[in-house]
C-alpha atoms as one frame of an Amber mdcrd trajectory, in Angstrom:
protein
 -12.185   2.391   1.713  -9.029   4.476   2.090  -6.899   1.338   2.462  -8.424
  -0.083  -0.732  -7.502   3.037  -2.693  -3.976   2.904  -1.248  -3.552  -0.716
  -2.333  -4.964   0.218  -5.737  -2.444   3.053  -5.971   0.367   0.693  -5.011
  -0.852  -1.805  -7.647  -0.711   0.862 -10.345   2.677   2.062  -9.121   4.003
  -1.507  -9.190   2.558  -1.989 -12.699   4.291   1.175 -13.898   7.579   0.164
 -12.262   7.391  -3.410 -13.623   6.645  -2.140 -17.116   9.438   0.361 -16.716
  11.824  -2.361 -15.553  10.816  -4.620 -18.443  11.552  -1.856 -20.945  14.915
  -1.142 -19.343  16.509  -4.524 -20.015  20.100  -4.531 -21.146  21.517  -6.634
 -24.004  21.958  -9.741 -21.804  18.242  -9.708 -20.914  18.693  -8.684 -17.281
  16.962  -5.715 -15.747  19.288  -2.816 -15.035  17.479  -0.046 -13.202  20.601
   2.171 -13.092  20.633   2.532 -16.894  16.866   3.106 -17.142  15.832   6.418
 -18.625  13.347   8.675 -16.819  11.919   9.440 -20.260  10.703   5.859 -20.522
   8.834   6.168 -17.221   7.269   9.378 -18.543   6.189   7.592 -21.720   4.643
   4.759 -19.733   2.777   7.237 -17.499   1.536   9.104 -20.563   0.316   5.858
 -22.185  -1.582   4.919 -19.021  -3.176   8.378 -18.735  -4.104   8.275 -22.415
  -5.800   4.906 -21.909  -7.522   6.214 -18.768  -8.835   9.365 -20.475 -10.128
   7.373 -23.453 -12.564   5.553 -21.135 -13.141   7.794 -18.084 -13.558  11.484
 -17.300 -11.195  12.246 -14.395 -10.003  15.150 -12.262  -6.457  15.654 -11.003
  -7.509  14.577  -7.495  -8.736  11.276  -8.908  -5.379  10.683 -10.614  -3.809
  11.166  -7.169  -6.101   8.481  -5.729  -5.139   6.159  -8.585  -1.456   6.656
  -7.745  -0.450   8.198 -11.059   0.931  11.326  -9.374   2.320  11.811  -5.867
   1.199  15.417  -5.361  -1.565  17.626  -6.684   0.951  20.206  -7.913   2.874
  17.676 -10.010  -0.361  16.401 -11.580  -1.588  19.930 -12.308   1.769  20.852
 -13.829   1.795  17.709 -15.999  -1.719  18.360 -17.351  -0.877  22.041 -17.928
   2.337  21.307 -19.843   0.808  18.483 -21.885  -2.236  20.627 -22.711  -0.045
  23.341 -24.240   1.640  21.002 -26.730   1.189  21.874 -30.369   1.644  18.362
 -31.798   0.614  14.865 -30.846  -1.902  13.700 -28.274  -2.768  16.043 -25.436
  -5.326  15.792 -22.636  -8.531  17.754 -23.233 -10.150  19.784 -20.483 -13.856
  19.233 -21.099 -15.274  21.212 -18.193 -15.140  22.251 -14.567 -16.832  20.484
 -11.664 -17.496  22.154  -8.333 -17.956  19.490  -5.660 -19.487  20.633  -2.342
 -17.423  23.431  -0.775 -14.197  22.367  -2.461 -12.239  24.243  -5.073 -13.474
  23.814  -8.680 -11.668  21.023 -10.535 -10.904  20.705 -14.224 -12.217  17.514
 -15.826 -10.091  15.793 -18.458 -11.364  13.244 -20.977 -11.174  12.364 -24.684
 -14.949  12.609 -25.140 -17.629  14.925 -23.751 -20.276  13.190 -21.597 -23.746
  14.727 -21.244 -23.896  14.775 -17.433 -20.442  15.733 -16.214 -21.122  15.749
 -12.447 -22.729  12.318 -12.634 -19.799  10.860 -14.583 -17.245  12.277 -12.127
 -19.190  10.785  -9.198 -19.270   7.437 -11.027 -15.520   7.593 -11.639 -15.062
   8.307  -7.933 -16.969   5.112  -7.105 -15.180   2.988  -9.728 -11.731   3.936
  -8.371 -12.418   1.798  -5.290 -13.428  -1.299  -7.278 -10.915  -4.155  -7.593
 -11.331  -4.092 -11.400  -8.832  -2.058 -13.420 -10.555   1.247 -14.196  -9.375
   1.286 -17.815 -11.229  -2.019 -18.443 -14.615  -0.420 -17.808 -16.671   1.030
 -20.674 -18.441   4.310 -19.967 -21.025   6.659 -21.525 -21.463   6.163 -25.265
 -19.274   3.045 -25.369 -21.792   0.899 -23.424 -24.608  -1.257 -24.788 -27.117
   1.080 -26.454 -30.099  -1.207 -25.775 -29.539  -1.651 -22.021 -28.143   1.871
 -21.476 -26.086   1.182 -18.321 -23.850   3.774 -16.645 -20.773   1.568 -16.864
 -20.014  -1.850 -18.238 -17.070  -4.233 -17.859 -15.395  -4.586 -21.284 -15.016
  -8.359 -21.203 -18.797  -8.816 -21.056 -19.352  -7.508 -24.588
């Protein structure tokens, strides 16, 4: 299971780097990584996190498992700085989850689910799936008649 999450993290890292390389093309159409701006990589990371938080409640440790951040401290700093912004989109801390004997973790999401611990445990399970986690509908976005926990978006 650990190897699967590492390959998933490398897939996300390669997606970010390929998107970054595609946005850093020079006038002749060739990729020039020396002229690429770190701001563009930050924008791409922010877009991915925004898409992730629109569909899934996550903790900072889960963003580490997804490969978005390399260290817990860099992820915590990013969420702290982005949360203090006065304009534009910012991640919302919707609660705190205390798992087992571990330190309490802040939960970030764009909506507030009813059962926070259950949703975090479900996110933990969905990280290991081979499906992209942002393509999975959760909570209130699923079929209201069937009432599933999670649903693949292409099925609706």
